[in-house]
C-alpha positions in Angstrom: 6.7 -25.4 6.7 3.4 -25.2 8.5 2.1 -22.0 7.1 -0.4 -22.2 4.2 1.4 -19.1 2.7 4.8 -20.8 3.1 3.4 -23.9 1.3 2.0 -21.7 -1.4 5.3 -19.9 -2.0 7.2 -23.1 -2.2 4.8 -24.6 -4.6 4.9 -21.5 -6.8 8.7 -21.9 -7.1 8.4 -25.6 -8.0 5.7 -24.8 -10.6 7.9 -22.1 -12.1 10.8 -24.5 -12.5 8.6 -27.3 -13.8 7.0 -25.2 -16.5 10.1 -23.0 -17.2 8.4 -19.7 -16.5 9.4 -16.5 -14.8 8.0 -14.3 -12.0 5.6 -12.4 -14.3 3.8 -15.6 -15.3 3.6 -17.1 -11.9 2.8 -14.0 -9.8 -1.0 -14.5 -10.2 -0.8 -18.1 -8.8 -2.7 -18.2 -5.6 -4.5 -20.6 -3.3 -8.3 -20.1 -3.0 -10.6 -21.1 -0.2 -12.8 -24.0 -1.7 -16.6 -23.9 -1.9 -18.3 -25.4 1.1 -19.6 -28.4 -0.9 -16.0 -29.6 -1.7 -14.2 -31.8 0.8 -10.8 -30.1 0.4 -8.7 -27.5 2.1 -7.4 -25.5 -0.9 -8.5 -24.9 -4.5 -6.2 -23.9 -7.3 -7.6 -22.3 -10.5 -4.3 -21.0 -12.0 -4.2 -23.7 -14.7 -7.2 -22.1 -16.4 -5.5 -18.7 -16.7 -2.1 -20.2 -17.4 -3.3 -22.2 -20.4 -3.0 -19.2 -22.7 0.7 -18.5 -22.2 1.7 -22.1 -21.5 -0.1 -23.2 -24.7 -1.4 -26.3 -23.0 -4.9 -27.5 -22.0 -5.8 -26.4 -18.5 -6.5 -30.0 -17.5 -3.0 -31.1 -18.5 -1.5 -28.2 -16.4 -3.7 -29.2 -13.5 -2.7 -32.8 -13.7 1.0 -31.9 -13.6 0.5 -29.7 -10.5 -1.4 -32.5 -8.9 1.4 -34.9 -9.5 3.8 -32.4 -7.9 1.6 -32.3 -4.8 1.0 -36.0 -4.4 4.6 -36.8 -5.2 7.1 -34.3 -3.8 4.7 -32.6 -1.3 2.9 -35.8 -0.2 -0.5 -34.3 0.0 -3.8 -35.5 -1.5 -4.7 -33.7 -4.7 -7.4 -34.2 -7.2 -8.3 -32.6 -10.6 -11.6 -31.3 -11.7 -12.5 -29.9 -15.2 -11.8 -27.6 -16.7 -8.6 -27.3 -14.7 -9.0 -27.0 -11.0 -6.7 -28.7 -8.5 -8.2 -29.5 -5.1 -5.8 -30.1 -2.2 -6.3 -31.8 1.1 -3.7 -31.5 3.8 -2.8 -34.2 6.3 -4.5 -33.6 9.7 -1.0 -33.3 11.3 -0.2 -30.3 9.0 -3.4 -28.6 9.9 -3.0 -29.2 13.7 0.6 -28.1 13.8 -0.2 -25.0 11.7 -2.9 -24.1 14.2 -0.5 -24.8 17.1 2.3 -22.6 15.7 -0.2 -19.8 14.9 -1.4 -19.4 18.5 2.0 -20.0 20.2 4.6 -18.3 18.0 5.1 -14.7 18.7 6.2 -13.6 15.2 4.1 -16.1 13.2 2.3 -13.4 11.3 5.3 -11.0 10.7 6.9 -11.1 7.3 10.4 -9.7 7.4 9.9 -8.1 3.9 7.2 -6.0 5.3 9.4 -4.3 7.8 11.2 -2.4 5.0 8.1 -0.6 4.0 7.3 2.7 5.8 3.6 3.3 5.1 1.6 6.4 5.6 -2.2 6.0 5.7 -4.2 9.2 5.5 -7.9 8.9 6.1 -11.1 10.7 7.2 -9.5 14.2 6.8 -13.0 15.7 6.8 -13.2 19.4 6.4 -13.8 20.9 9.9 -17.0 22.6 8.7 -19.5 20.2 10.5 -19.8 17.0 12.5 -18.5 13.7 11.1 -21.1 11.8 9.2 -21.6 8.2 8.1 -19.1 8.3 5.3 -16.5 9.5 7.7 -17.3 6.4 9.8 -16.7 4.2 6.8 -13.4 5.9 6.0 -12.3 5.6 9.7 -13.1 1.9 9.8 -11.3 1.3 6.5 -8.2 3.3 7.4 -7.8 2.2 11.0 -8.5 -1.5 10.2 -5.9 -1.5 7.4 -3.4 0.1 9.7 -4.0 -2.5 12.4 -3.7 -5.4 10.0 -0.6 -4.0 8.3 1.1 -3.4 11.6 0.2 -6.9 12.7 1.9 -8.3 9.6 5.1 -6.3 10.3 4.7 -3.1 8.2 6.0 0.2 9.7 2.7 2.1 9.5 1.7 5.7 10.6 -1.8 7.1 10.4 -2.6 10.7 9.6 -5.5 13.1 9.4 -5.1 16.2 7.2 -7.0 19.2 8.5 -8.2 21.8 5.9 -8.0 24.8 8.3 -7.6 27.4 5.5 -9.3 28.5 2.3 -12.8 29.6 1.2 -14.7 26.9 3.0 -13.2 27.9 6.3 -14.0 31.5 5.6 -17.7 30.6 4.8 -17.8 28.6 8.1 -16.6 31.6 10.0 -19.2 33.9 8.3 -21.9 31.3 9.0 -21.0 31.2 12.7 -20.9 35.0 12.8 -24.4 35.0 11.4 -25.7 32.5 14.0 -24.1 34.5 16.8 -26.0 37.6 15.5 -29.2 35.6 15.3 -29.1 35.9 11.5 -29.3 33.5 8.6 -26.0 32.2 7.2 -24.8 33.6 3.9 -25.6 32.0 0.6 -23.5 28.7 0.2 -22.9 28.9 4.0 -23.4 26.3 6.6 -26.9 26.0 8.1 -26.7 23.1 10.6 -27.9 23.3 14.2 -24.3 22.6 15.3 -23.4 26.2 14.5 -26.2 27.5 16.8 -24.8 25.4 19.6 -21.3 26.8 19.1 -22.6 30.3 18.9 -24.5 29.9 22.2 -21.1 29.3 23.9 -19.7 32.6 22.8 -20.2 35.3 25.5 -22.6 38.0 24.6 -21.0 41.3 23.3 -17.8 39.6 22.3 -15.8 41.5 19.6 -14.5 38.9 17.2 -13.1 39.3 13.7 -14.2 37.3 10.7 -10.9 35.3 11.0 -11.6 34.8 14.7 -15.0 33.3 14.0 -13.4 30.9 11.5 -10.7 29.8 14.0 -13.3 29.5 16.8 -15.5 27.3 14.6 -12.7 25.1 13.3 -11.2 24.6 16.8 -14.6 23.6 18.3 -15.6 21.3 15.4 -12.2 19.7 15.3 -12.5 18.8 19.0 -15.8 17.2 18.2 -14.1 15.2 15.4 -11.4 14.0 17.8 -13.8 12.9 20.4 -16.1 11.1 17.9 -13.1 9.3 16.5 -11.7 8.4 20.0 -15.2 6.9 20.8 -15.0 5.0 17.5 -11.7 3.5 18.6 -9.5 5.4 16.1 -6.3 7.2 17.2 -4.1 9.1 14.7 -0.4 9.3 14.9 -0.4 12.8 13.5 -2.9 15.6 12.8 -1.4 17.6 9.9 -2.8 21.1 9.4 -2.9 22.9 6.0 -1.8 26.0 7.8 1.6 24.3 8.4 2.1 24.2 4.6 1.1 27.9 4.2 3.2 29.2 7.0 6.5 27.6 5.8 8.3 27.2 2.5 6.8 23.8 1.6 4.7 25.3 -1.3 7.7 27.1 -2.8 9.8 24.0 -2.4 7.2 22.0 -4.3 6.9 24.6 -7.0 10.7 24.8 -7.5 11.0 21.0 -7.8 8.2 21.0 -10.5 10.0 23.8 -12.3 13.3 22.0 -12.2 11.7 18.9 -13.7 10.1 20.9 -16.5 6.5 20.5 -15.3 5.5 24.1 -14.9 3.9 26.5 -17.4 3.1 30.2 -17.2 0.1 31.5 -19.1 -2.7 34.0 -18.6 -0.8 35.4 -15.6 -1.0 32.2 -13.7 1.4 29.3 -12.9 0.2 25.9 -14.2 1.1 22.3 -13.7 1.9 21.1 -17.2 0.0 17.9 -17.7 0.6 18.5 -21.4 4.3 18.4 -20.9 6.3 15.5 -22.3 7.1 14.1 -18.9 3.5 14.1 -17.6 1.2 11.1 -17.4 -2.3 10.1 -16.2 -4.0 13.5 -16.2 -5.6 15.0 -19.3 -5.1 18.7 -19.0 -3.0 21.5 -17.4 -4.0 22.5 -13.9 -3.5 25.9 -12.1 -0.9 25.9 -9.2 -0.8 29.6 -8.5 -3.7 31.9 -9.5 -3.0 35.1 -11.4 -3.4 37.1 -8.2 -0.6 35.1 -6.6 -2.8 32.8 -4.4 -1.8 29.1 -4.4 -4.5 26.5 -5.3 -5.5 23.4 -3.3 -3.7 21.4 -5.9 -0.3 23.0 -5.1 -1.0 22.5 -1.4 -1.7 18.8 -2.0 1.5 18.3 -4.0 3.5 20.0 -1.2 1.7 17.9 1.4 2.5 14.6 -0.3 6.1 15.7 -0.9 6.3 16.4 2.8 5.2 12.8 3.5 8.0 11.4 1.3 10.5 13.8 2.9 9.5 12.3 6.2 10.8 9.0 5.0 7.6 7.2 3.9 8.0 4.8 1.0 4.3 4.2 0.4 1.4 6.6 0.7 -2.2 5.4 0.9 -4.9 8.0 0.8 -8.6 7.2 1.5 -11.0 9.6 -0.1 -14.7 10.0 -0.5 -16.6 9.3 -3.7 -16.8 13.0 -4.6 -13.0 13.0 -5.1 -12.9 10.3 -7.8 -12.0 12.8 -10.5 -9.1 14.1 -8.5 -7.2 10.8 -8.6 -5.5 11.1 -12.1 -4.4 14.6 -11.2 -2.6 13.6 -8.1 -1.1 10.5 -9.7 0.3 12.7 -12.4 1.7 15.0 -9.7 3.3 12.1 -7.8 5.1 11.0 -11.0 6.1 14.6 -11.7 8.0 15.0 -8.4 10.0 11.8 -9.3 8.2 9.1 -7.3 7.1 5.8 -8.7 3.4 5.3 -9.5 3.1 2.3 -7.1 4.3 4.4 -4.2 1.0 6.3 -4.1 -2.4 4.6 -3.9 -5.9 6.2 -3.5 -8.8 4.2 -2.1 -12.2 5.7 -3.0 -15.0 4.7 -0.7 -18.5 5.0 -1.8 -21.5 6.5 0.0 -23.3 5.1 3.0 -27.0 5.3 3.4 -28.9 4.8 6.7 -31.7 2.2 6.5 -34.5 2.3 9.1 -37.0 -0.4 8.4 -37.6 -0.3 4.7 -36.8 3.4 4.4 -33.5 5.1 3.4 -32.9 8.3 5.4 -32.1 11.3 3.1 -29.2 13.4 4.1 -27.6 16.7 3.1 -24.5 18.0 4.9 -24.6 21.6 3.8 -28.3 21.9 4.7 -27.5 20.3 8.1 -29.8 17.4 7.5 -27.7 14.3 8.2 -27.0 11.6 10.8 -23.7 12.2 12.6 -21.2 9.5 13.5 -21.8 10.4 17.1 -25.6 9.8 16.8 -24.9 6.4 15.1 -22.5 5.4 17.8 -24.9 6.4 20.5 -27.7 4.3 18.9 -25.9 1.2 17.5 -22.6 1.1 19.5 -19.0 1.0 18.3 -18.8 -2.7 17.7 -21.7 -3.0 15.4 -20.8 0.2 13.6 -17.2 -0.9 12.9 -18.1 -4.5 11.9 -20.9 -3.4 9.6 -18.8 -0.7 7.9 -16.1 -3.3 7.3 -18.4 -5.9 5.7 -18.3 -4.3 2.2 -15.4 -3.4 -0.1 -14.9 0.4 -0.3 -16.0 0.5 -4.0 -19.5 -0.5 -3.2 -22.4 1.6 -1.9 -23.6 0.5 1.6 -26.9 0.6 3.3 -26.4 0.6 7.0 -29.3 -1.4 8.5 -29.7 0.3 11.9 -32.4 -2.1 13.1 -30.2 -5.1 12.4 -27.2 -3.5 14.0 -29.1 -3.1 17.2 -30.4 -6.7 17.4 -29.0 -8.9 20.2 -29.4 -12.1 18.2 -27.5 -14.3 15.8 -29.2 -12.4 12.9 -26.7 -9.6 13.7 -23.3 -10.7 12.2 -21.2 -9.0 14.8 -23.2 -10.6 17.6 -23.0 -13.9 15.9 -19.2 -13.7 15.9 -18.8 -12.2 19.4 -21.0 -14.9 20.8 -18.6 -17.6 19.8 -15.8 -15.9 21.8 -18.0 -15.6 24.8 -19.2 -19.2 24.5 -15.7 -20.5 24.4 -14.7 -18.4 27.4 -17.7 -19.9 29.3 -16.5 -23.4 28.4 -13.0 -22.6 29.7 -14.4 -21.2 32.9 -16.4 -24.4 33.4 -13.4 -26.5 32.7 -11.4 -24.5 35.3 -14.3 -24.8 37.9 -13.3 -28.3 39.1 -15.8 -30.0 41.3 -18.6 -27.5 40.8 -18.9 -27.4 37.0 -17.2 -30.6 35.8 -15.2 -33.7 36.9 -11.7 -33.2 38.4 -10.1 -34.8 35.4 -11.2 -32.1 32.9 -9.1 -29.3 34.4 -6.1 -31.6 34.0 -7.0 -32.0 30.3 -7.2 -28.2 30.0 -3.8 -27.8 31.7 -2.3 -30.5 29.5 -3.6 -28.8 26.3 -2.2 -25.4 27.4 1.1 -27.0 28.2 1.3 -28.7 24.8 0.4 -25.5 23.0 3.3 -23.6 24.6 5.8 -26.4 23.9 8.2 -26.3 21.0 6.9 -29.5 19.6 3.5 -30.9 20.2 2.4 -34.6 19.9 -1.2 -34.2 19.3 -3.5 -36.8 20.6 -4.4 -39.7 18.3 -8.1 -38.9 17.9 -10.2 -39.6 14.9 -11.4 -36.2 13.7 -15.0 -35.8 12.9 -16.0 -33.6 9.9 -16.8 -30.6 12.0 -13.4 -30.6 13.8 -11.5 -31.0 10.6 -13.4 -28.1 9.0 -12.5 -25.8 11.9 -8.8 -26.8 11.7 -8.8 -26.2 8.0 -10.4 -22.8 8.4 -8.0 -21.7 11.2 -4.9 -22.0 8.9 -6.4 -19.5 6.5 -6.2 -16.7 9.0 -2.8 -15.4 7.9 -3.6 -15.6 4.2 -6.9 -13.7 4.8 -5.0 -10.9 6.5 -2.5 -10.8 3.6 -5.5 -10.6 1.2 -6.9 -7.7 3.1 -3.6 -5.8 2.5 -3.5 -6.8 -1.2 -7.2 -5.7 -1.6 -6.8 -2.7 0.7 -10.0 -3.6 2.4 -10.9 -5.6 5.6 -14.2 -7.0 4.2 -12.8 -10.5 3.6 -11.8 -10.6 7.3 -15.4 -10.1 8.4 -16.6 -12.8 6.0 -13.9 -15.2 7.3 -14.8 -14.6 11.0 -18.5 -15.2 10.2 -17.6 -18.4 8.4 -15.4 -19.6 11.3 -18.2 -18.7 13.7 -20.6 -20.8 11.6 -18.3 -23.8 11.8 -18.0 -23.5 15.5 -21.8 -23.3 16.0 -22.1 -26.4 13.8 -19.5 -28.3 15.8 -20.9 -27.2 19.2 -24.4 -28.2 18.3 -23.3 -31.8 17.7 -20.4 -32.5 20.0 -19.5 -32.2 23.7 -16.3 -30.5 24.5 -15.7 -31.5 28.1 -16.0 -35.3 28.4 -14.5 -37.0 31.4 -14.7 -40.4 29.8 -12.4 -39.5 26.9 -9.4 -37.3 27.9 -7.7 -37.4 24.5 -10.7 -36.1 22.8 -11.4 -33.5 25.5 -7.8 -32.3 25.3 -7.9 -32.0 21.5 -11.2 -30.1 21.5 -10.0 -27.7 24.1 -6.9 -27.1 21.9 -9.3 -26.6 18.9 -11.4 -24.1 20.8 -8.3 -22.3 22.0 -7.4 -21.8 18.3 -10.9 -20.5 17.5 -10.8 -18.1 20.5 -7.4 -16.8 19.4 -8.4 -16.1 15.8 -11.8 -14.5 16.7 -10.3 -12.4 19.4 -7.4 -11.2 17.2 -9.6 -10.8 14.1 -12.1 -8.7 16.0 -9.3 -6.6 17.5 -7.9 -5.9 14.0 -11.4 -4.6 13.0 -11.5 -2.4 16.1 -14.3 -4.6 17.6 -14.3 -6.0 21.2 -14.3 -9.7 22.0 -16.5 -10.0 25.1 -16.0 -12.9 27.5 -19.6 -12.8 28.6 -22.8 -12.0 26.7 
């Protein structure tokens, strides 16, 4: 048991037995990363919240947990008021955890995750204009979550829903037709310069129907979306078109299922989703499914689309929507329950707006007026790595000011540069160690080779070296990597991973400023420090990759 999560789960079981409680009471038990000023590896605050249902003082609960830890688990534990337990692991536990993490192929894979077939739908921007900053935030969020979940063993598929039908697409076609005729777009049409660029590609004198203009505009803009997302490092497993729903029997199938479950009403010549029906939940009023003229609504299309996902075998659906869709969530949750699916099988993440900051100014943007910064423009100016790392630094439910000046800085003020530099620095150290005779004494490459050999062995006897505070803090931080990734899935956001990588980078910088890695006079210390840096390099490289950010070997 050298995983911190394994230790946590075993302790939870022991605590449940000790206090005679069930899964519901113990499920909120969790290890927390301690504040920097405390000299411990794990902090436990559960006794404070457990005091209410255990009907015991928090300090008494904490002391009982500490006795379990110091007795049965043989680790150091201390209690602080009002009910915190601070845990310090033996150095051997930390070192072997780090060793297993970087050498065991399936270390991060949880067998329970393999049973979940997850669909993550994100971006899904209407093909009525270029992708903008909020699309970049959604792309970062969805793609990073998919990468992290796959790494932890989930069966994940990513999807982009294309609204290639409806009134907005009609308006887009009419707007392109107007630009082609050197006229102004219709009221409520689209006025951006991008339509002039598309119109300029159409041969003069072409005879195109209104529907043809719509298709031409959608096809062109969608290709731009795909290219921008490829440049952003995002690849979708499927592009699902709304026209697929309209051309088949999926809408009728959804409607018939709702009728069979008593969820449909007919009034005023239209067909309604009966949120007021006895079986309904979450929504507050009836919603139109088919208009009086026989035309289906977007709501019916969305129900059919999500039914199709379940029919394809997905057990969990995660949708990432923009802030303007917040009011639509209860409606869809009610619909998911109406088709017979559990509430927990469908999750919506709402991400808030992104504002571009230049100097002290916030750039004002309007998509319909064509006044906005596109994702492509941001990529061209700041680069993929800065964009993705910056977008990932905040939880989706917070507004975000994207500081373009900071993103472009090639200094340690820039958080992505700060983290990437550690990877490049370690690669440089390893190159120096390998450069026997020219960069370091002959004995150092032997130490590097010994360390790599130990890391790949089934059991490692780590050198008997006295760890300095900086080395121990790095080891303790390394073992949190798996739990941080699990927290990202639980929170449905990668923001804690960016914080973790920045903290690990800070610990490396503190260590490197004080200590020499390659020391020909002390082979055991050199061997251990090379092992330590190998762990840092692994975590930063993998962590950045899960964020869609590169880990350069030179900077």
